[in-house]
N, C-alpha and C positions, 0 to 999 in steps of 0.2 A: 504494500500500500504506500509506503514511504517513497519507493522509486516512482510509482505512478504519479504521486503528488508532485514530486520534484520535476518530473518530465512536464507535467501540466504547467507548473510555474515557469519553467524555461520556455515552453512554447508560447505562453501568454506574454512573457517579456519580449520575445522576438516579434510577435504579432502586434504588440502595442507600438512598436517602432514603425516609422514609414519604411516601406520595402521597395525593392526593385527586382526585376527579372533579368537574369543573365542566361546566356546560352553556351552550350558546348557542342561543337561539331566534331564528331569522332570519325575515325576511319575503320576499315575492315579489321585491322590488327587490334584496335581497342575494343571492337565489338566481339571479337572472337571468344570462344569458350564461355559464352553466356555471362560476360562480365557486367557489373553494375558500376555506376559512376557517382561520385560525391564531390562536393565543393566544401572546403574549409575556408571561411571568410573572417576577416578581422579588420581592425583599424578604426572602428566606430565605437559606439557605447557597449556593444556586446558581440563576442565571437559567436559564430554559428556554423554548425555542420549540417548540410542539407543533401539529401539524395536527389539525383536528377531523375526527371520523368521524360519520356520520349514525347516530342511534339507531335500532335495529331497529324497524320498524313505524311510524316517524315520517317526515314529509316536511320538516319545518322545524326539528326539534330535533337538535342535534349535541352530542357529548361529547368531552372531552379530559382526560387525566390529567396533573396538574402536581405539583411538590413540595408537601408538606403545609404547609411554612412560608411559601411564597410567597403573599402577600396582596395583591399589586398586579398588575394585568393590563392589556394592550391587546389588543383584538380586531381582527383584520385580515381584510379581504375582498380576494382577489387573483385574478389570471387563472388559469383552470383548470389550466394546465400546470405551475403552480408547485409545487415540492416543499418549499420553505422560504420564509420571509417575504422578499419581494423589496424590501427597504428601499431607498428613494431611487431607485426605478425607476418607469416608467409601468405596470408590471405590478401594482403595489399600487394598487388602485382606491379602497378606503375603509378607514378605521380609526377607532376610538373615541379618546377622550381617555384619559389615564392614569386607571385606575379602581382603587378599593380594594374588595375583596370584603367585604361586611358580614357580621357574625356571624349565623349561621343562614340565610344565603342562598347558593345555589350555581348559580343560573340567571340569565343576563342576557338580557333581551328587547330585541332591536333595535327601536327606534322611529324611523321616518324613515331617514336614511342613516348618521348617526354618533352618535345619542343612544340612550338606552334606560333600562331600569329593572331593578334586581335583585329577583328573587323566589326562592322555594324551588321546586325542580323539582316540576311537577304543579300549581302554583298559577297561577291566571289573573289577569292584571292587572285591577285595579279600573278601570272605564272609565265615562265620563260624557260627556254633551253639556252644555255650559254656554252661557249667553247671556242676553240681555235679554228673555226670553220673558214675564216678568211686570214689565218695567220695571226689573229689578234689574241694575245695572251693576257689581256687586261681583265678578262672575265666579267666585263660590264654587260648587262643585258642589252642586246641590240634591239632597236625598235622593230626590225623585221622578224625577230625571233620570238616576239611575245606571242604566247599561245592565247588565242581569243576564245573565251568560254562559249560552248555551243548553246543552243536555245534551251536544252534540257537542264542546263546548269550543273551537269554532272561530269563533263569532260571538256577538254580543250585540245586544239590541234593547230599545227602550222606546217607549211611545206617549204623546205629549202630547195629552190629551183636550181637545176643545173649544177648541183654540188659536185665538185671535182673528186674523182676516186682517190681514196686515201684513208688513213687512220687518224681519227680526231679525238682529242681529249674533250670531255664534256661533263656538265652537271645539269641538274634541274634547279631553277631559282624560283622561290615563292616568297613574295612579300619581304624581300630583303635577306632571306636565308638561303644559303646553298645547301641543297640536299643531295645525298649520294647513296649508292647502293650499299647495303649493309654487309660487312664482312670483308674478307680478303680473297680476291680471285687470282688469276694467273699473274705472276709478277706483281702482286699487290693491287692489280686493277681488274675490274669487271669489264667484259666486252660484249657489245651487241653486234652480232654478225648475221648475215643473211641465212646461213645454214645452221648455225649452232651458237649456243651461249654457254659459258661455264659458270653462270650465275647460280648460286645455291638457293636463293629465295628472292622475294620481291620487296622485302622490308626496306623502307627508306629512312635514313637517319640524318641528323643535322651535323654530321662530322665534316662535311665539306670536301671529302676526298673526291678525286676525279674518277670517271670511268671512261671507257673507250667505245667509240663507234667506228665500225669499219664499212666504208662505202667502197664496194669492190668494182663498181662501174660509175662513170659520170652520169648523173641523172637527177630526177626529182625525188626527194625523200621526205615523207610526211611523218612527223612526230606527234603522237597522240598521248595525252596525259589524262588519267581517270582519277578524280579527286578522292573517291572513297577507297579504292584499292591501292592508290598511289603506285600504279603500274604504268611504265612508259612503254609504248608500242611503236615500233618503226615499220612503216610500209615502204618497201623497196620499189625501185622503178618498175619492176614487173608485177607490182601489186601483190606480192607475196608478203603477208604480215609476219613479222618475227617479234615475239614478245619477250621481255625479260621475265623469265619464269623458271620453274623447276625443270631443267632440261639437261640431259647429258649428251655427250658426243655420240654415244652408242644409239641414242634415240633417233638421231638425225642422219647418220651416215654409216658406211661400212669402214671399218678400221683395218689397216694392214701395216706391216713393217717392211720398209724398203731402206737398204743401206744403213740399217741400225736406227732408223728414224720412224716414229709413229706417223702414219699418213692416214688422213680421212678422205675417202673417195665419195663424192656426191655428184651424180649426173655426169660422170666422166671427168670431173675436175678434181685434182688432188690438192688438199690443204694440209698444212702442218698443224701442230696442236695449238698454235697461237692464232689460227684462222687465216694465215697467209697462204696465197696460192703458190704451190710448188712448181717452179718453172724448169 
């Protein structure tokens, strides 16, 4: 009875304060395994822990009501059975750093596992691919490489026309943060290739490392980004889509050994293990 009374008092105290609604836009990684989400807020008259509820008609957008004066938050991803934030237990799966709610922003987009960006509800994040496509190593988002959100608000795409054949270093840029593929691939880099990819997973993180894109012929290459899955898909000039996904060399081609070197044979063309054409 004492616990019930204490909870009632706490709820009454929060409800007596003016309140505001904040939003959390999660991705497929955060939604996986039936996770639930919480916000811990402070900075005003009273701290508050609130569980998020999904917004009607949405799959990845959640809302919570917190005290109006609380301008600092931590977002938490926890095991699905949790009814409160399971601090210092293995039921707390992920959490952001301490965040301050910016003026005029009310929706936090999760990018990767623990990072993100503040936007206004209904606003889509500005997204771009950046790289040395024109020999530019500054990594500044180029106007022509901005991915324009499609009408469904779920994905974005851009086509680099007449891109010269070659191997390019690249990243995904969202709202000022460089995102890269999670983990270490061949020689510390992940690679997107027409025939195969050595990428272990599609998780995107905020560590800013580069990955590689191999344009084997000169032509038009379309890069598509899906906000929820955070998967980058490249459509090559022959319209063959190649995704960054769980893929092994064995899935895509026949392997053989020639002159002590592993060779991947696809459609009569020989590639080495780095994806280069064997001449």
